[in-house]
N, C-alpha and C positions, 0 to 999 in steps of 0.2 A: 489618745492611742490606747488600744487594747493590749493585754499582755501577750496576745498571739501575734502582734505586729513584729515583723522582721526588721531589725535595726542594722544600720551599717556605720562603721567607723572608718570606711575607706576614704582615701584622699579624694576631695571634691564632693563628698557627701555633706548633708546638712548636719554640721557639728552641733548646732544648738539643739536640734531635735534628738540627736543621739544622747547628748548630755542630759537633757530633760527626761528622756526615757529611762536611762539607767539610774539616775538619781531618784526618779519616781518609784522605782522598784524597791529602793532602800527605805524611802519615806522617813518615818521618825525612828526607825530601828537604829541601834548603835552599830556603826560600821565595823567596829572591832569584833562585835559578836558575830556579825555576818561573815567577816573574813575568817574568824576562828572556826565557824561551823562548816564552811565550804569543804575542806578536805574530807571530813567524815561523810558529808552528804554526797560528795563526788564518788567516794569509794562505794557507798551504799548503792547509788544509782548505776554505777558502771561495773559492779561486781564481775567475777570471772565469766568468761564466755561471751561477753557483749562487745565484740571487736568492731561491730559496725559503727560504734561511736568513738573510734580511735582518734579521729581528727579533732574532736572537741577536747578530749583529754590532752592531746599534744598542744593544742592551742592554749589551753589554760596553763599548762606548764610553761610554755614560752612567754605568755603574758606575765606570769609571775617573775620570770627572768627580767623582763623589761621593767616591771614595777620595782624589783629589787634595786636595779641600777638607777632608776629615776629617783627613788626614795633616798638613796645614799647621796646622789648628786645634790639634791635639794637641801639635805641636811648639812653637807660638808662645804657647799659653795654658795655664794650669794647670787641669787637670781640666775641659775644656770639655764642655758637653752636646752629644750627637750625636743628631739626629733620625733615625728610620727613614724609609723611603719605600716606597710601594706600586709595585713594579716593573710590575705589570699596568696600573696607571693611567698610569705613565710611558709604557709602550708604546702605549697607546691615545691618550692626549692629546698625546704628542709625535710622533705619526705615524711610528712605526717601519716600518710597511708601505710608506711612501713614501720612506723614507730611501735615500740613495745609498750603495751598498755601499762604493765606493772612499773616500767621505768618512768613513764610519763606521770603516773600517780605518785611514785616515790619522789620524783623531782619536785612536783607541785607541793607535796606535803612538807618536804624539807625546806624549800624556799619560803613557803607560807609561814612555817614555824619560826624561821629566822626573821622574817619581816615583822611578824607579830611581837617577837621579843623586842625588836628595835622600837616599834611603835609604842609598846606599853611602857617603855622607860623614858619617853620623851617628856621634856619640860613643857609646860603650857605654851610658852612662846615658840617652841619648835613647831607646833601644829600650824602656826601662821606663816612659816617660811614659804616662799614662793619660788617657782621656776616659771619659765616662759615656754609654753608648748608651741611649736611651730604652727599648728593648725588651730589650737583652741585658746591661745593666749595665756595669761597668768593663771596658775593653779597652785593653791596652797597644799601643804601636806594633808590638812583636814579634808579639803575638797577631793584630793586624789584618793584618800582612804574610802570616802563615800562612793566615788566613781568606780573604784575597783570592787567594792562590795556589791554595787548594782550590776557590774559586769558578771560577777559570780552568779547572782540570782538570775540574770538573763540566760546564762548558759545552763544552769541547773534546770530551769523551766524548759529550755530547748531539749535537754536530755530526757526529761520526763515526757515531753510530747513525742519524741522519737520512740521511746520505749513503749508508750501507750499505743502508738501506731503499729508497733510490732507485736502487740498483744501482751506485753509485760506490764506488771503493776509496779509503778515507781514508789 
């Protein structure tokens, strides 16, 4: 797959292809470094006046809400079930088009900072705790961190492509 390929994590889509694609974006990079760098990169790419990318920012903020919940479940419970969610339904029903860019960025930054604080203090064995995702099966904390890091990179590239198409330099 090329980096320009559009990936889907919608119910019924090829979950293995999605997972391979986002994990491939991370490669050998440290997932915590990717997760820590995303808020600054997101703010740089979405700076003031770029409202056409509002849905991406709102999606990243809501994805971080889901990650925060999933991470805490997996750390506090044994093999908790994780439900999937339809990101397009969230975008439509939660009003991403009317979202405030600054609020989405602030929410994302705040949640990401809290999640990174939690991840950085984990004991080695905590990284291997697992949950059972309804669509993807068993996922460890380590795997989820790498998956979310790949998700970040996927959307940062999407933002850069959109901005490039609008004549902006990313």
